[in-house]
Structures are given as structure tokens and as C-alpha cells.
Residue frames as a rotation matrix with the C-alpha (Angstrom) as fourth column:
MET 1
0.470 0.317 0.824 -143.78
-0.870 0.323 0.372 -52.85
-0.148 -0.892 0.428 14.34
LEU 2
0.988 -0.147 -0.039 -142.41
0.135 0.965 -0.227 -55.98
0.071 0.219 0.973 12.59
MET 3
0.275 -0.950 0.151 -138.97
0.092 -0.130 -0.987 -54.50
0.957 0.285 0.052 12.46
GLN 4
0.013 -0.186 0.982 -139.16
-0.890 -0.450 -0.074 -53.42
0.456 -0.873 -0.171 16.18
ILE 5
0.768 0.319 0.556 -140.25
-0.578 0.719 0.386 -56.91
-0.276 -0.618 0.736 17.38
ALA 6
0.822 -0.547 -0.159 -137.59
0.333 0.688 -0.645 -58.63
0.462 0.477 0.748 15.16
MET 7
-0.026 -0.882 0.471 -134.86
-0.255 -0.449 -0.856 -56.38
0.966 -0.142 -0.214 16.64
ALA 8
0.141 0.193 0.971 -136.19
-0.976 -0.136 0.169 -56.98
0.164 -0.972 0.169 20.24
GLU 9
0.771 0.366 0.521 -136.30
-0.493 0.861 0.125 -60.64
-0.403 -0.354 0.844 19.75
ALA 10
0.817 -0.349 0.460 -133.59
0.528 0.773 -0.352 -61.38
-0.233 0.530 0.815 17.39
GLU 11
0.869 -0.414 -0.272 -130.93
-0.425 -0.905 0.021 -58.65
-0.255 0.098 -0.962 17.52
GLY 12
-0.004 -0.976 0.219 -128.04
-0.690 0.161 0.706 -61.05
-0.724 -0.149 -0.674 17.49
GLU 13
0.244 0.234 0.941 -129.50
0.500 0.801 -0.328 -63.19
-0.831 0.551 0.079 14.61
ASP 14
-0.877 -0.445 0.184 -128.62
0.333 -0.286 0.898 -62.85
-0.347 0.849 0.399 10.90
THR 15
-0.747 0.570 -0.343 -131.11
-0.660 -0.701 0.271 -61.19
-0.086 0.429 0.899 8.51
GLU 16
-0.370 0.653 -0.661 -133.04
-0.195 0.641 0.743 -64.47
0.908 0.404 -0.109 7.92
GLY 17
-0.629 0.187 -0.755 -133.42
0.745 0.425 -0.515 -64.98
0.225 -0.886 -0.406 11.73
LYS 18
-0.843 0.310 -0.439 -134.98
-0.105 -0.896 -0.431 -61.54
-0.527 -0.317 0.788 11.88
ALA 19
-0.622 0.554 -0.553 -137.14
-0.713 -0.109 0.692 -62.32
0.323 0.825 0.463 8.95
LEU 20
-0.575 0.336 -0.746 -138.29
0.339 0.928 0.157 -65.58
0.745 -0.163 -0.647 10.60
VAL 21
-0.756 0.322 -0.570 -139.51
0.533 -0.205 -0.821 -63.66
-0.381 -0.924 -0.017 13.65
MET 22
-0.665 0.550 -0.505 -141.53
-0.650 -0.759 0.029 -61.41
-0.368 0.347 0.863 11.28
CYS 23
-0.549 0.460 -0.698 -142.97
-0.420 0.570 0.706 -64.44
0.722 0.681 -0.120 9.57
VAL 24
-0.739 0.355 -0.573 -144.12
0.638 0.642 -0.426 -65.98
0.217 -0.680 -0.700 12.90
VAL 25
-0.697 0.509 -0.505 -146.01
-0.026 -0.722 -0.691 -62.78
-0.716 -0.468 0.517 13.60
LEU 26
-0.512 0.514 -0.689 -147.59
-0.856 -0.375 0.356 -62.82
-0.075 0.772 0.631 10.20
ASN 27
-0.745 0.208 -0.634 -148.32
0.008 0.953 0.304 -66.53
0.667 0.222 -0.711 10.38
ARG 28
-0.751 0.473 -0.461 -150.29
0.592 0.173 -0.787 -65.80
-0.293 -0.864 -0.410 13.59
VAL 29
-0.627 0.505 -0.594 -152.17
-0.501 -0.845 -0.189 -62.95
-0.597 0.179 0.782 11.92
TRP 30
-0.377 0.386 -0.842 -153.29
-0.860 0.192 0.473 -65.34
0.344 0.902 0.260 9.18
SER 31
-0.858 0.002 -0.514 -154.01
0.186 0.933 -0.307 -68.14
0.479 -0.359 -0.801 11.70
GLU 32
0.158 0.959 0.237 -157.56
-0.005 -0.239 0.971 -68.51
0.987 -0.155 -0.033 13.29
GLY 33
0.425 0.101 -0.900 -156.21
0.791 0.441 0.423 -69.13
0.440 -0.892 0.107 16.71
PHE 34
-0.477 -0.687 -0.549 -154.62
0.836 -0.548 -0.041 -65.66
-0.272 -0.478 0.835 17.05
PRO 35
0.162 0.525 -0.835 -155.65
0.196 -0.847 -0.495 -61.95
-0.967 -0.084 -0.240 16.72
ASP 36
0.622 0.293 0.726 -156.14
0.735 0.104 -0.670 -60.46
-0.272 0.950 -0.151 13.14
SER 37
0.901 -0.315 0.299 -153.66
-0.098 -0.817 -0.568 -57.66
0.423 0.482 -0.767 13.18
ILE 38
0.092 -0.982 -0.166 -149.90
0.348 0.188 -0.918 -57.32
0.933 0.027 0.359 13.59
LYS 39
-0.374 -0.178 0.910 -150.29
-0.631 -0.670 -0.390 -54.93
0.680 -0.720 0.138 16.62
GLU 40
0.555 0.689 0.466 -152.75
-0.812 0.328 0.483 -57.43
0.180 -0.646 0.742 18.40
VAL 41
0.774 -0.327 -0.542 -150.46
0.202 0.939 -0.277 -60.27
0.599 0.105 0.794 17.77
ILE 42
-0.239 -0.961 0.137 -147.35
0.223 -0.192 -0.956 -58.55
0.945 -0.197 0.260 19.04
PHE 43
-0.637 -0.101 0.764 -149.14
-0.580 -0.589 -0.562 -57.22
0.507 -0.802 0.317 22.10
GLN 44
0.393 0.786 -0.477 -151.14
-0.298 0.600 0.743 -60.25
0.870 -0.150 0.470 22.93
PRO 45
0.518 -0.248 0.819 -150.56
-0.855 -0.122 0.504 -60.96
-0.025 -0.961 -0.275 26.69
LYS 46
0.259 -0.572 0.778 -147.73
-0.509 0.604 0.613 -63.31
-0.821 -0.555 -0.135 27.54
GLN 47
0.916 0.029 0.400 -146.65
0.307 0.591 -0.746 -63.99
-0.258 0.806 0.532 23.94
PHE 48
0.334 -0.841 0.426 -143.67
0.493 -0.229 -0.840 -61.80
0.804 0.490 0.338 23.21
SER 49
0.385 -0.176 -0.906 -141.64
0.913 -0.074 0.402 -60.96
-0.138 -0.982 0.132 26.33
PRO 50
-0.696 -0.685 0.213 -139.91
0.707 -0.706 0.041 -57.84
0.122 0.179 0.976 24.84
VAL 51
-0.382 0.589 0.712 -143.26
0.076 -0.748 0.659 -56.02
0.921 0.306 0.241 24.95
CYS 52
0.409 0.460 -0.788 -143.75
0.873 0.053 0.484 -56.30
0.264 -0.886 -0.380 28.69
GLU 53
0.993 0.098 0.064 -143.36
0.075 -0.954 0.291 -53.08
0.089 -0.284 -0.955 30.57
GLY 54
0.527 -0.848 -0.060 -139.85
-0.619 -0.432 0.656 -51.73
-0.582 -0.309 -0.752 30.18
GLY 55
0.498 -0.276 0.822 -138.92
0.345 0.933 0.104 -54.52
-0.796 0.232 0.559 27.64
ARG 56
-0.473 -0.878 0.067 -136.54
0.406 -0.150 0.901 -54.38
-0.781 0.454 0.428 24.81
TYR 57
0.039 0.597 0.801 -139.33
0.999 -0.041 -0.018 -53.56
0.022 0.801 -0.598 22.31
TYR 58
0.886 0.462 0.038 -139.29
0.452 -0.880 0.148 -50.09
0.102 -0.114 -0.988 23.84
THR 59
0.681 -0.689 -0.249 -135.53
-0.176 -0.484 0.857 -49.63
-0.711 -0.540 -0.451 24.38
THR 60
-0.286 -0.796 0.533 -134.07
0.413 0.400 0.819 -50.80
-0.865 0.454 0.214 21.09
GLU 61
0.163 0.312 -0.936 -133.98
-0.658 -0.673 -0.339 -49.39
-0.736 0.671 0.096 17.60
ALA 62
0.792 0.141 0.594 -134.55
0.318 0.735 -0.599 -51.35
-0.521 0.663 0.537 14.38
ASP 63
-0.153 -0.880 -0.450 -131.36
-0.284 -0.397 0.873 -51.29
-0.947 0.261 -0.189 12.28
ALA 64
-0.138 0.021 -0.990 -130.62
-0.982 -0.136 0.134 -51.69
-0.132 0.990 0.039 8.55
ASP 65
-0.967 -0.226 -0.118 -130.66
-0.240 0.963 0.123 -55.47
0.086 0.148 -0.985 8.99
CYS 66
-0.499 0.866 -0.002 -134.20
0.293 0.167 -0.941 -55.34
-0.815 -0.471 -0.337 10.19
ARG 67
0.091 0.451 -0.888 -135.06
-0.648 -0.650 -0.397 -53.22
-0.756 0.612 0.233 7.21
ALA 68
-0.552 -0.510 -0.659 -133.51
-0.832 0.388 0.396 -55.78
0.054 0.767 -0.639 5.01
ALA 69
-0.953 0.252 0.170 -135.37
0.168 0.902 -0.398 -58.53
-0.254 -0.351 -0.901 6.67
LEU 70
-0.160 0.929 -0.334 -138.65
-0.016 -0.341 -0.940 -56.69
-0.987 -0.145 0.069 6.20
GLU 71
-0.084 -0.025 -0.996 -137.90
-0.911 -0.403 0.087 -56.16
-0.404 0.915 0.011 2.56
MET 72
-0.951 -0.290 -0.104 -137.33
-0.306 0.926 0.220 -59.89
0.032 0.241 -0.970 2.20
VAL 73
-0.686 0.719 0.111 -140.70
0.424 0.519 -0.743 -60.68
-0.592 -0.462 -0.660 3.80
VAL 74
0.029 0.652 -0.758 -142.58
-0.356 -0.702 -0.617 -57.99
-0.934 0.287 0.212 1.86
ASN 75
-0.129 -0.219 -0.967 -141.22
-0.989 -0.041 0.141 -59.61
-0.071 0.975 -0.212 -1.33
GLY 76
0.577 0.663 -0.476 -142.55
-0.714 0.693 0.100 -62.94
0.396 0.283 0.874 -0.49
TRP 77
-0.481 -0.757 -0.442 -139.58
-0.364 0.631 -0.685 -64.67
0.797 -0.169 -0.579 1.32
ASP 78
0.346 0.529 0.775 -140.98
-0.936 0.143 0.320 -67.12
0.059 -0.836 0.545 3.81
GLU 79
-0.311 -0.471 -0.825 -138.90
-0.289 0.874 -0.390 -70.14
0.905 0.118 -0.408 4.98
SER 80
-0.467 0.074 0.881 -140.92
-0.877 -0.168 -0.451 -70.39
0.115 -0.983 0.143 8.24
GLU 81
-0.831 0.209 -0.515 -142.74
0.060 0.955 0.289 -73.56
0.553 0.210 -0.807 7.38
GLY 82
0.156 0.975 0.159 -145.87
0.066 -0.171 0.983 -72.04
0.986 -0.142 -0.091 9.08
ALA 83
-0.645 -0.406 -0.648 -144.13
0.671 0.106 -0.734 -71.60
0.367 -0.908 0.204 12.46
LEU 84
0.422 0.782 0.458 -146.34
0.268 -0.590 0.761 -69.98
0.866 -0.199 -0.459 15.02
TYR 85
0.982 -0.179 0.060 -143.94
-0.109 -0.282 0.953 -69.96
-0.154 -0.943 -0.297 17.92
PHE 86
0.277 -0.947 -0.164 -140.22
0.178 0.218 -0.959 -69.70
0.944 0.236 0.229 18.52
GLU 87
0.992 -0.121 0.031 -138.00
-0.044 -0.111 0.993 -69.75
-0.117 -0.986 -0.115 21.59
SER 88
0.259 -0.965 0.044 -134.33
-0.951 -0.263 -0.166 -69.35
0.171 0.001 -0.985 22.49
CYS 89
0.459 -0.200 -0.865 -132.37
-0.178 0.934 -0.310 -72.54
0.870 0.296 0.393 22.29
GLU 90
-0.299 -0.718 0.629 -130.88
-0.770 -0.208 -0.603 -71.98
0.564 -0.664 -0.491 25.78
ASN 91
-0.860 0.001 0.511 -133.17
-0.375 0.677 -0.633 -74.39
-0.347 -0.736 -0.582 27.72
SER 92
-0.726 0.681 -0.100 -136.15
0.510 0.630 0.586 -76.75
0.462 0.374 -0.804 27.39
SER 93
-0.852 0.522 0.030 -139.51
-0.475 -0.748 -0.464 -75.11
-0.219 -0.410 0.885 27.86
TRP 94
-0.024 0.955 0.295 -143.14
-0.178 0.286 -0.941 -75.62
-0.984 -0.075 0.163 27.48
HIS 95
0.382 0.198 -0.903 -142.70
-0.888 -0.192 -0.418 -75.21
-0.256 0.961 0.103 23.69
SER 96
-0.488 -0.689 -0.536 -140.27
-0.821 0.570 0.015 -78.06
0.295 0.447 -0.844 23.33
GLN 97
-0.911 0.171 0.375 -142.55
-0.086 0.811 -0.579 -80.31
-0.403 -0.560 -0.724 25.42
ASN 98
-0.159 0.986 0.054 -145.88
0.154 0.078 -0.985 -79.41
-0.975 -0.148 -0.164 23.90
LEU 99
0.558 0.361 -0.747 -145.35
-0.521 -0.549 -0.654 -78.23
-0.646 0.754 -0.118 20.30
GLU 100
0.801 -0.238 0.549 -144.03
0.530 0.708 -0.466 -79.67
-0.278 0.664 0.694 17.02
LEU 101
0.062 -0.886 -0.459 -140.43
0.007 -0.459 0.888 -78.73
-0.998 -0.059 -0.022 16.42
LEU 102
0.954 0.298 0.019 -140.02
0.035 -0.046 -0.998 -77.51
-0.297 0.953 -0.054 12.87
PHE 103
0.426 -0.877 0.222 -136.41
0.620 0.104 -0.778 -76.35
0.659 0.469 0.588 12.67
GLN 104
0.499 -0.387 -0.776 -133.76
0.629 -0.454 0.631 -74.45
-0.596 -0.803 0.016 14.34
HIS 105
0.464 -0.453 0.761 -132.14
0.542 -0.535 -0.648 -71.22
0.700 0.714 -0.003 12.90
GLY 106
-0.220 -0.675 0.704 -129.29
-0.239 -0.663 -0.710 -69.52
0.946 -0.324 -0.015 14.78
GLY 107
-0.962 -0.235 0.137 -130.21
-0.172 0.136 -0.976 -69.26
0.211 -0.962 -0.172 18.50
HIS 108
-0.311 0.925 0.219 -133.98
-0.858 -0.174 -0.484 -69.94
-0.409 -0.339 0.847 18.06
ARG 109
-0.912 0.257 0.319 -136.17
0.315 0.938 0.147 -73.02
-0.262 0.234 -0.936 17.63
PHE 110
-0.638 0.729 -0.248 -139.34
-0.770 -0.608 0.194 -72.75
-0.010 0.315 0.949 15.70
TYR 111
-0.892 0.351 0.285 -142.50
0.185 0.859 -0.477 -74.66
-0.412 -0.373 -0.831 16.33
ARG 112
-0.533 0.839 -0.110 -146.06
-0.584 -0.270 0.765 -75.20
0.613 0.472 0.634 15.22
């Protein structure tokens, strides 16, 4: 599931960009303000747009880069700074106006 959401959200990003998406999901699992499982976090309503009906989560396949990203995360790699949210850098949104910007990586901004 982590590979699938990373592919759906960050297909055009590098391996670290995909790993960061996975870390956001895991940070939410470990945070009190979110559900307690990977599945529940990924499918929490209005959180990850690719899981909407017909979304990219269902139409894309995780690739070798996603497997490499998962391997990094499983082996303890975490440069997420505790990020709980991310968004595309294309436009300003609720995230940029209401959350603490932690950093940008590739085409995504990460927030807490």
C-alpha cells in the first residue's frame, strides 16, 4: 500500500520523494490525530486524492523505484522532519496558509 500511494502521489519524483510520501503516511499512523493503520490513513476521506473513485491509486503500478523507496524507509531512512502533510508546489492552498512549511523536495512541499 505504501508503494502504491507513493507511485500515485509521486510518480515523477526521485526515490527520496517517493520515500517522503511513505514517511508522511507512517508519521500519520504514529500521530494521535490520525488513524492507527496504513490502510486507514491512506483511505481516510479527503486526505489523499489518488484514492478517490477512479483515482491513480487504482490505475498505476508501483515500480522498482517505489520498491527502493520502501526499502529505504524499512531500513530507517526518514528525512521527513515529522511531516504530516504534503502538496504539489503548483499553487498556494490551505496547506500553505494554515500549516508550518518544513521543506520542499522536488515538486512537493511538506508541512506539519
